[in-house]
Residue, then its C-alpha position, 0 to 999 in steps of 0.5 A: x376431534x370427533x375421533x379423539x373425544x371418542x377415546x377421551x376415557x382411555x388411559x393418558x387422556x383427559x378434559x378439564x373444565x374450569x367454571x366460574x359460577x355457571x360460566x365456563x371459562x376455560x379448561x384444558x384437554x390432553x391427548x395421550x394416544x401417542x405413547x410417545x408424548x402427551x399434546x396438551x391443547x389449551x382453550x383461550x382462558x375468558x378475561x374473568x380468570x385473570x389474577x385467579x390462578x386458574x391457568x395454573x391450576x389447570x396446568x398443574x392438573x394436565x402435568x400431572x395427568x402427564x406424569x402418571x402414565x409417564x409420559x417422556x413428554x408433553x407439549x403445549x399448543x398455544x398461540x403467540x399471543x399466549x406468552x405466559x401460558x408459554x412461561x408455565x411449561x418453562x416454569x421449574x417442575x413442570x415435567 
């Protein structure tokens, strides 16, 4: 994690937090240090985000970031219980 944070400003990398008021409620990170694929890591959203499309907005931002440098592949690491996140990545226009 520390090694990645040192490269956060590198092209293809990014971190986007989501806040409601002053509360951090979710976020997504793109690790683009591998030119062959972008790795998306998503923090588990707070219950406060349900029904607000915050997850969709974060994922759309991340996918746009993956398209800009032209990654041929982007994948999201997730957990079994996050089926909705998996559905986002399978939806039309994901990448």
